[in-house]
N, C-alpha and C positions, 0 to 999 in steps of 0.2 A: 538784092546779088549776092551770091554767093561766093565768097573768093578771099586772101589772103589782104585784099586791101578794102574791104567794108563790111560792115558788121551787119548781122541777121539773127532770127531768131529760130531756134530748133528744139520742137517738143520730140523727147523720148520716154519710153515706159522699161519698165525694171526688165524687159525680159529681153530685150536688145541688146545686144553685142557690144557695141558703143557706151552706154550708159553709164558703165563703172569709169571708163577712159573719161568721158567727159565732165563727171564728179570731182576725177582726182587731176584733171586738167593733164593727162597727159596722150590728148588724142592730137594734139598739134605741137609744134615748137612753133609759132607764129600767132596763134590765136589762142584766148582765154573762153573759158565757158563761164558765165555769173547765170544762178539759178535766181529765175525771177518768180517760178510759179512753181507750186510742189503737191501734188494732187495725192490721197491717198497713202500717206507715208506708212511708212514700215509694212507694206504689206504688198500681197505677189502685182496687184493691178497699180502698183505705184507709177507716177507720171510726172516728170519734169518739164517744165519748159525753161531752156537756157535764151542767154542773149550772148552771141557770140562775137567778142569784140577781138579786135587787132592790137597784140600786146603795146607796139611801139606807139598806139594812140592812146593808150591807157594814162592819165595822171594819176601819180602815186607817190606817197615819201620815198626818202629812198632808204636803204636797206636795214641801216641800224633803227631807224623810228618804226618801220614794220616788226623787226623783230624786240622792240621794245616793247611795243603794242601787243604782240603775239605773248609775250612772256608776263603780261599783265603783272609787274612789279609790287601794286596796292596789295596784292595778295600774297606775295613772298613772306609777307612779316606773319603766316601764320606757321611758318615752319621755322625759319630764322630767328626771330623775335620770342619763341619759346625755347629756343638753345641756347642765347643769349643768357635769357632771366635765368634757366637753369643752369650756364656756366657761373653767372653772380653768386646764385645761392648755393651751390656747391663749393667755390671758393669762402664766401662767410661761415660755411658750416666746416671749413679746414679739410674739406677733402682733396688729395693730393691728385690734382687734373694735371694729364699732358696738355701743356701748350697747343705743342703742332699736332699732337693727336684731333686736339679740340677743333683748329682751324682746318686739317683737313675733314672732318668729320661734318662740320658747318658746311663747306663747300661742295659737298658728295652730297645733304640733303638740300641744299640751294638747288645743284645742278637737279639733283631728283625730282624736286619739285618743278624748277621748268617744264624737263621731260612729261610731266603730268599736265600741266597746262598747254601744253603744244600736241600732245596726242590725245589729249581731250577735244580741242579746239577741232582736228581733225577725226575721230571719229565721229564726234557730234554734228559735223557737216555731214557725212557719208551716211549714217545714218537717218539723218533729216531732221534733227532737234533745231539745230543753228539756222538750218534753211525757211525754216517755218518761224522762229525767236526770231523778230527784228531785233531783239537786244541779248542774243543769245552769241556766248563765246567774245573770242575779240573782235570778231567781223571782218578779218583780214581777207581773210578766204573770199566771202562773200561780196566785197569790197574791189576785188578781182586783183587787188595789190600783191598778191603771190597763190600758186598754185597749192591745191591741195597735197599732193606728193611730196612737194618739198617741206610743208610742215610738217608732214609724216619725219620726213627725213631730219630733220632740224629735232625733231622729237627723239628720236636714235641716236642722235650725235650728242644730245645733252645726257640720256642714260648712258652713254658710252664713259663721258668725263666723269658722272657720279660713281661708277663703276671705278674708273682710274684712281678717283682720289679715296675713294673706299678701301681700297684692298691693302695699305699699309694698315689701316686700322683693323680692320681682319687678319690680319698677320699676327698684330700685336695681340689684341683679343680675343682669340677664337669663341670656340663655344657659343654661349648665349650670344654675344652679339651674331654671330652666322645666324642664329633662330632669328634673333629679332630684324634683322636686317632681310632677311630673307622672306620672312612674314609682310615687311613692311615693302618690298618692294612689289611681292604678289597683288596686295592689295592696292598700291599704287596704281599700277597695271591696269588691273582690273577696273577699277575707278574711270579708267581713263579710256579704256580701248573696249568695255562692256563684254569682253569675250566671252565669261559665263552667266551674262546677264543679273549680276545681282546688285547694281545701280539700276536696274529696271524693276528689281522685286521688293525694294524699299530698303536694300542695304546699304546706299549711299551713305545714311548720316549716320550709321555706325562705324564705316571705314573714315570718314571725315573726321569724327569723333578720334578715334583711335592714330590713325595717319599724323593728327596735329595736337596729340593728346599726351595718353599714357607711354605708347608706344616711343614716342619720340622722345621725352623728357627721359626715362629711365633708361633708354636706348644710347641717349649721348653720355649720361653720366658714366653708363656701364662700360661705353667704349671705350671713354676717355681717362678710366680711373679703375676700372672694373670693380665698384662697389655698387651694390641697391640698396638704393634710399626710399625706405615709404613715404618722406616727404616728396619727394619726386613725381612719386604715383600720385598723390594729392595735389600736386603744381602741374601734372600733364592732365589731370580731369578740369580744373581752371580752363585750361589753355583748351584744352576739348570742346568743353560748354560754349565758351565765347564763339569758337571756332562755328559749331554747330548752329549757335544762334543766326549767325551771319548766313551758313548752307540751308538754313531752317526757312529765313525769310526770304530768300530769293525764290526758294521752290514755290511760297506760297503766292510769291510775285507772276512766277511760271506755271500756275496751277491747271489753267485750259489748255496751255501748250503740252504740258507733261503728260496730261490726260489722253490728249490726243493722239500720242505718239506712244502710249502705254508704258509710260513711265511711272511707275505705283512709287512714290515719294510718300513719306508720312504726311504733307499737305495732301496729297491725292487720297488718300487712303482716310484722311480724317474728314475732312472739306476743309471750305474758307473757314467759316465761324472755328470750329474746333482746333483748327489748326494756328488760327490767332490766338486763342486762348492758350494754347499749348507754348507759346513763347515765354508765359510766366511759369511755366514748368521748368523750362530753360533755366531763364533768369535768377528762379530760386536757386536750381543746381550750382548754377554758377557762384553765387553768394555762398552755400554750403561750402562748397571745394573751395574757396576761397578760406573761408573763417576756421575750415578744420586744418589748412597750410598753415594758416595766419599764426593758429595756437601751438601746433608743433613746431613750426619754425622759431617763434618769438620766447614761447614758455616752456622749453623743454625739462628745464626743473624744476618748475612754478608747484607743482604738488608735494612734493616732498619737500620743500622750503617755505613755502608760505609765503615770502616775501619776492620783492622785483627788485633786481639789480636796476642799475640807472641807465645800463645799457639796455636793456629788457623793458623799463621804461620807454624809453626812445623808439623803440623797435614795435612797439605795440601803439603808440604814438600814432606811428607814421602806418603802419599799417591800417587801424580805424580809421584813420583821415581816408585813405585809399578805399576802406570798405564804401564809407560815406559817399565818393565819388563814383565807385561801381555801381551801389544803389540808387543813385540819382539817375543816373546815365538808362539804365537798367527799367526804371520804370518810366523814364520818358521814350522810350522806345516801346515797350507794350503798351503802353496810354494812348500814343498816338497810332499804333499799328492796330490796334481795337478799333478806334472811330473811323478806320478808311471802311466804308463798304463793299470797297471792288478791288481785286487785285490789279485791276485793270488802272486805278487811279494814278495820276503822275506824280503823286506823293510819296510812293511806294519807292521811288528811286532815292528821294534822300533820304528816308527812314533805313532803307539798305545801305546808300553809304555811311549813315551814322553808326551802323553795327560794326559795319568794317572798321573806322575809326574808334570804335570801342576796343577793337583788339590791338589799336595801334597806343592806345590809352591804359592800357592794362599793362603792357609792356613796359613804354615807357615809367609809370607807377612803379610797379614791380623792382623796376631796376634802379631808381631812387630809394625805394624802401628796404631794398638790400643791401645796397651799399654800403 
């Protein structure tokens, strides 16, 4: 029975005029279309079977819980955490940061990161990646909690909030800040919308590294103080590589699905075995970046004095302790990952969550060490 009071199934091909409307959820005010089967994704012969449900009969959480699920707050530390550590490090180095500009910058980046998460959910649904990946995205669209077009609108709304918070910063410190903000915005929009297809060509990893690493730490300090510190570049490399570890691991987990939708991640390019071994390269890059930052921060005058002041000894002890913690965690992640024979293993999710917690741990330890 087809009508507003009963659910039914409908199959549409990409050439059908209603195809996009069903994907976006704009075909009806009373009904929701949930894709239950997708064939020939990202081809001219793509075909999707929808289960069409009555909106009033769908069980869903309240809007705030849905929004929280869409925002994926556990990943927001990739941006906010890096800026908080940059703020603490700059304060410790006696860099005159503008407090209110710092707050506005943090909120601008937070809203921008939220916009990227939302738009990424929308475009991965439209492109088909999240329709064939049972673990892709927030799953809010696929569970019929919210139509795709509303997720897109929320993404644009958060992007507008980011612009509003960022305008005073751009006015206060123009020139380089404008360039960095523009590059970051373009990279973030491309990462979430795939308009140029860079994410599908293996550029996603570079975008993640830059957006959560050097562009973020250097841009934050410059925007709030007009100072460029090469130590912030090293700090950015540290956080960029930690984020890259999580992203690369997630790509290993999704290697078969990414290959199916022609997304050429590093994992797809390398293959499963070499991609798992490459985790060791990223881990080594994390430790090297950390060591370079620790030396530049804790021992800036050591070569000329040949002795350590008590404060430098304390800093060095804390930073060495953190190095040990990071090294142990990285070894455990890489060893456990390389033992897994298939990306379909249920253990992958627990290790991926461990790599996410590594970023939180890095933020917490760095704040304690730099305070």
